[in-house]
N, C-alpha and C positions, 0 to 999 in steps of 0.2 A: 797252241793247239786246242786248249779248252775253249777259247773264244771262238775259234773256227767251228768247232763241233756244235756249240750252242747256236751259232749263227745258222749253220746248216740245218739243224733241227727246226728252228723257227721258219726258215725258208721252205722246208719241206711241208710243214703244216699249212703255211699260207698258200703254197702252190696247189695243194690238194683241196683245201676248203674254200679258198678265196679269202680276202682280208677281212671283210665284214663278218662272215660266218666264223672265221678263226678267232677273231677278237671276242665275239659274244660267247663262243664255246669255251675260250680260255678263261674268261671272267667267271663263267658259271661252274666250270669243272677244271681244277688244276691237278687232277689225279691221273690223267692220261700218261701213258708210257713216254711218248715224245715230249710232253710238257715237262715231266719230271726229269727226263734226260737233259733237256735244255736248261732247266733251272739249276741242276747240279753243276753242269759245266760252266754256266754263267757265274755262279757263286765261286767256283774253284778258280776261274780265270781272274776274278776280282781280287781274290786272296793273293794270288801269285803276283799280280801287277803291283799291289800295295807293297809287297816285299821287294820287288825290283826297284820301285821308285825310291824307297828308303835306303837302298844299298849305297855303298861308298862310290861305286862306279855304275850308275844306272844305265842299262842297255837302251840307248836312244832309239834304235830301230824298232825294238819291241814296243816301246812306249808310243812311238808314232802310230804304228798299226793298231795297237790296243785302244788308243785314244779315239780313232775313227770308228773301230768296230763296236766299242762300248756305247758310243753315242747312237749308233745305228740300232744296236740291240735294244736299248731303252726306248727308242722311238718306235720300233716295231711293236713293242708291248704297249704303246700308248702313253709312256711316261715322259712327256715332253720336257718337264723341268729337270728330271734326272738326266736326260740326254744332254741338255744345255749345260748342266753342272759338270758332267764328264768332259765335255768338249772344252769348256772354259778353263777347267783345272789343267787339262792336258796341254792346252795352248799356252797357258801361263808358265807351265814347267818348261816347255820348249823354248819359250821366249828368252829364258836366261841362259840358253846354251849357245855356244859358238857354232855357226853353220859354215861349213866349207863351201867355197864357191866352186870347188871341183867335186861336188857331190856326185855320187854314182847314180845310175839309172833308178835303183830302188829308192834311194833317198829322194830323188826328184819326184817319183811317183807318190811316195808317202806324204811328202810335204805339200804337193799340189792337191792331194786328196783332202788333207787337213785344211788347206786354204779354201777349198771349195765348201767344205762343211762349215767352216768358220764364217764364210761369207753368207751362206744360206741361213745361219743363225741370225746374222745381222738383219737380213731381209725378212725373216719369218714373221709375217703378220704385222710388221711395223715398218712401213716404207718411209716414215717421216721421223717420228720421235722414237728412235730405236735404242734398245738396250744392247750396246756394242760389245762384242767379244774382243779378245786379244787377237787381232788379225795377223796372220802369219805370212810374211813376205818371202816367197821362194826365190832363191838366187838364180840368175841366168848367166850362161857363159859369157855373154857380151855386155853384161851390166856395167854401166859407167860410160859407155860410148855416147857421144853427143846425139847421134841419131840411131834409133834401134833398127836392127835387122834380124830376121829369124831364119835359122837354117832349116827348120821344119815346123810342122803344125803344133807339135808339143811345146816348143818354145813360145809360139804365139799364144797358146792356151794359157801357159803359166803367166805370161806378161798380162794377159787379159784379166786373170783373177787378181793379180797384184794391183792393177789400175782400178778395177772395180772396188777393191778394198780401200785404196787411197781416197777415192771419191766418197765412199761411205764415211770414212773418218772425217773428211772435210765437212760433210753434211752435219755430222755430230758436233763439230767445232762451231759451225754457224748457228746451230740450234742453241748452243750455250753462250754465244757472243752477245754482248750488250749492244754492239753496233754491227750488224751483218754487212754493212757497206764500208767498214773500216778499210783503209788503204792496204794493210797487210793481208786482209781476207781477199780483197780484190786481186792482189798480186798472186796469191796462192791459187785462186780460181783460174786465173789466166794461165798459170804454169800447168795446171791439170788439163786445161783445154788443149794446150800445145801437146802434152803427152798423149792425149786421146787421138789427136790428129796425126801424130807421128806413128802411133800404133796402126792406125787405119792405112797410112801410106806404106808402112812396112808389110802389112798383110796383102795389099794390092800387088806388091812386087812378088811376094811368095806365091800368090795364086796365078801368076802369069804362066806358070808351068802347068802341065796336064795334071788334073786331080781325079781321084776315084770318086765314086758317088758318096762314099762315107766321108772322105776328106772334104768334099764340097759342102756336105751337110754340117760338118763340124765348123767350117769357116762361116757358114750362114748363121749358126748359133752364136758364135763369137762376135760377129758383126752386130747381131741383135743386142747382145749384152753391152757392146760399146755404145750403141745408140741410146740405150736406156740410161747408161752412166752419163752420157752427154745431157739428156733431159734432166736427170737428177741434179747435175752440176749447175746447169743454167737456171734452174728454178729455185734452188735452195736459199738464195740470198734475199728473196722477197717473202713477205709474210702473207701474200695473197695467192690463193689457190687458182684464181683465174689466169695466172701466168701459164699454167699447163695448157690452156686453150690454144696457145701459139704452136703446139706440137701435135695437133689432132691428125694432120697428114702423116706425121712420123709414126704415131700410134697405129694408124691403119696399115702402113707399110710393114710394121712389125708383125701384125697378124698375118699378112701375106707371106711372111717368112716362116712363121710357126705352123701354119695350117698344113702344108705339104709334108713337113717333117713329122707332125703328129700322125698324119695318114700313113706314112711309111712305117713309123714305129708300131702303131696299133693294128694295122690292117695287113700291110704287105709282108711283114715279117712272119715267119712260121709260128713263133711264139711271141705274143705281145710282151713288151718290157714292163715288169711290175714294179721294179725298184731300181734306183740309180743313186750313186753318191754325187753325181755331177749337179752343179747349179745350172739347169738348162731351161726348162720351159715354164713350170708352174709359177715360180715367183714373178717371172716377167709378165705372164698373163694376168696374174693377180694385180700387179702394179698398173697395168693398162686398164683393167676393169674399174679400179678405184680412182685413178688419176685422170683418165680421159673421160670427160663429161658428155661426149657425144653419145646420145642414147643408143644408137644402133651399133656403134663400134664397141662400146663397153659390154653390151649384151652378147656380141659376137665373141668377145674375150671370155666371158663366162661359159658360153657354149663350148668353146675350145678347151676350157679347163675340164669339162666333163668328158671330153674325148681323149685327153692327154693321159700319159702314164700316171697311175694313181699316186705313187709316192716317189719323191725325189729328195734325197738328203733329209732335212727336217720339215719337209712340206708334205701335206696331204691335199691332193687336187680337189676332192669333194668338199673338204673343210674350207678350202680357199674359195671355192665357188659359192658356198653358202654364206660365208662372211662378205664376199663381194656383193651378193644379192641384197644382204642387209644394208650395206653401205649405199647401194643404188636406191633402194626403197626410201632410206632416210633422206637422201639428197633431193630426189626428184619429187617425192610426196605427190604422186599421181600426175605429175607434169607430163610424163610420156604419153599417158592415155588421152590427155586433152589437148595435146600440141596441135598446132596448125600444120596440116600435111604439107604445106608449101614452105614451111619454115621450121628449122630445128631450134628448139628452145633449150638453152643450157641453164643449169641451176644458178641462182644468184650467189655471190660470195658468202653471205651469211648462212647459207644452207650447206656449204661444202665442208667436208670432213678433212681434218688435218692429220688424223691418225686412225688406223683401223687395227686394233690389237686382238689377235686370236689367242685366247688364253686356255690353259688346261682346266677343265671343269673338275670340281670335287664331287664326292659321292652325293652331296645334298642336291646337286643339280640334275640328278637322275641321268647322268651321262650326256646331257645336252651340251652343245658348244657355247661357250661364253665369249662373246665378242664385245669389246669396249670401243665405242665410237666417240671420238673427240672432235668437237666442233667449236666454232667461235661465233656465237649469235650476233655479236657486234663486230663488223669487219675491221674497224679501226682500233679495236681493243685487243690486247694480248692475253686476256683471260679466257681460258678454255672451259668448256662444259662437257662432262662425260655422260654418255648414255650407254647403259649396259643392256645388251640384247642376248636372250637365250634362244638357241636354235636347236631343234631336234635333229641330231646328226646320225641317227640310226637308220 
């Protein structure tokens, strides 16, 4: 209850002031009634959850919900590292618990929400060399069947999260591997490719029935996530960023999926969506902006970031747009302005970034956004060079 009260107070402040005004006023003055109310219940909730975790029989349902809400509360306050710490600790605790494959609706909701937040942590600002969390795999009723089938969209959604998580863990394994082309890695890559294809086929069967507008939108988002996982999977075993150029058409088709959804969310709805725990749009647009080197397509992705819902899980759309612009500026180095109008010029391998890390700024940075760009000046060498960029995010 304390967590919900704190969350409600923060949400009320953000709704009335707007996020930017709320954040600046919150930093300048913490004596307001709502701020004090939120801080009190936030601290009280933290105290109670610590007692619950240390008990002989910890209430798993409470821990699941608290894990998600605490991560969101910290992120709403701008405490990115604290949000990640809450999430990682909670996921680690749940990882040691036995999960029933006959979980109730509440358990499925809570676990899929945690899976979403965990996945968003993995993607946050680090599409390549990521600090991975304990990804939580949510059980499905038909798990273990040779070919998946989904009774409803919720089952397809959970399977989508699980598959995305498996792909990310595979990417991490490849990053650490001495030989990314080793037979066992190739076999696992092939297995994941088959699972992605099976998911796509199962969804095609599911959508053969009549869908509402909301259901069709959900399916479109899941298909976009599946396509990005496919790109991630096919490109991760090579050390060259030019591999992503094979997927330029796919990147453009992804933007065609996201644009009408963003328009619906931000314009057609009576109240634009300000925050979501779902891994939906922002990380995908950020990924496209930094991995697609076609100058017009990546700039379209940045433009859509600025039209998208401001906050999703551990993502901030404006921060992502600023970081993407820094990456584009680094890679292109005025190429876009001088390009031949009849020919698109893509950055050479040695100018391309392998990692774009959005980091939490300390007080010495005057609130600016700290972005670490990791490049490899010599394409055939595995030694990386880091460039730190500070961006005014106010």
